[in-house]
C-alpha positions as CSV (number, residue, x, y, z in Angstrom):
1,X,-1.4,28.6,39.5
2,X,2.3,29.2,39.1
3,X,4.8,29.0,41.9
4,X,5.1,32.8,41.9
5,X,1.3,33.1,42.3
6,X,1.3,30.5,45.0
7,X,4.1,32.4,46.9
8,X,2.2,35.7,46.6
9,X,-1.1,34.1,47.8
10,X,0.7,32.5,50.8
11,X,2.2,35.8,51.6
12,X,-1.2,37.5,51.4
13,X,-2.9,35.0,53.8
14,X,0.1,34.9,56.2
15,X,0.8,31.2,55.6
16,X,3.7,30.9,58.0
17,X,4.4,29.2,61.3
18,X,5.3,31.8,63.9
19,X,9.0,31.7,64.8
20,X,9.8,28.8,62.3
21,X,11.1,28.6,58.8
22,X,9.7,26.0,56.4
23,X,11.0,25.5,52.9
24,X,8.8,23.9,50.2
25,X,11.2,22.3,47.7
26,X,9.6,21.6,44.3
27,X,12.8,20.2,42.8
28,X,13.5,21.7,39.3
29,X,10.6,24.1,39.9
30,X,12.4,25.9,42.7
31,X,11.5,26.7,46.3
32,X,9.2,28.7,48.4
33,X,10.4,29.8,51.9
34,X,7.8,30.4,54.6
35,X,9.6,32.6,57.1
36,X,7.7,32.7,60.4
37,X,10.5,34.8,61.9
38,X,10.2,37.7,59.4
39,X,6.6,36.9,58.6
40,X,7.2,36.7,54.9
41,X,6.8,34.2,52.1
42,X,9.3,34.3,49.2
43,X,10.9,32.3,46.5
44,X,14.2,32.4,48.2
45,X,16.3,29.4,49.0
46,X,18.2,28.8,52.2
47,X,18.4,26.9,55.5
48,X,15.1,26.1,57.1
49,X,13.9,24.4,60.3
50,X,11.9,22.0,58.1
51,X,12.1,21.2,54.4
52,X,9.2,19.6,52.5
53,X,10.2,18.1,49.2
54,X,7.4,17.4,46.7
55,X,7.1,17.5,43.0
56,X,5.1,20.5,41.7
57,X,2.5,18.2,40.0
58,X,2.0,16.3,43.3
59,X,1.6,19.7,45.1
60,X,-1.0,20.7,42.6
61,X,-2.9,17.4,43.1
62,X,-2.8,18.0,46.9
63,X,-4.0,21.6,46.5
64,X,-6.9,20.4,44.3
65,X,-7.9,17.7,46.8
66,X,-6.9,14.9,44.5
67,X,-4.0,13.7,46.7
68,X,-4.1,13.4,50.5
69,X,-1.0,14.8,52.3
70,X,-0.7,11.7,54.5
71,X,-1.0,9.4,51.4
72,X,1.6,11.5,49.6
73,X,4.0,11.1,52.6
74,X,3.4,7.4,53.0
75,X,4.0,6.7,49.3
76,X,7.2,8.8,49.2
77,X,5.8,11.6,47.0
78,X,6.2,14.0,49.9
79,X,9.4,13.9,52.0
80,X,10.1,15.9,55.2
81,X,13.5,16.8,56.4
82,X,14.1,18.5,59.8
83,X,11.4,19.2,62.4
84,X,8.4,16.9,61.6
85,X,6.1,18.8,64.0
86,X,6.4,21.9,61.7
87,X,5.2,19.8,58.8
88,X,2.2,18.7,60.8
89,X,1.3,22.3,61.8
90,X,1.7,23.4,58.2
91,X,-1.5,21.6,57.2
92,X,-3.6,24.0,59.2
93,X,-1.7,27.0,57.8
94,X,-2.2,25.8,54.2
95,X,-5.9,25.4,54.8
96,X,-6.0,29.2,54.7
97,X,-5.2,29.0,50.9
98,X,-8.5,27.3,50.2
99,X,-10.5,30.1,51.8
């Protein structure tokens, strides 16, 4: 799955936190903005309540179930800037992608 396909799928399933903005920063692969204020998902960059930094390959491993989110965080593969509670809530939102 490409980042553009991921953003489109997230938009389709409404993978946002109501009233919050969360940015997924994939480094040189770019970003995905989950805008819970406007209820949209885009590949825009900008300020967010929470920024999650993770390499695209590590994100793919998490999506495939090969890498646990907590393990990724504890080993430094996943970094959270801003409101940590948004990152914790995001796990439930992202489970929608598996369905």
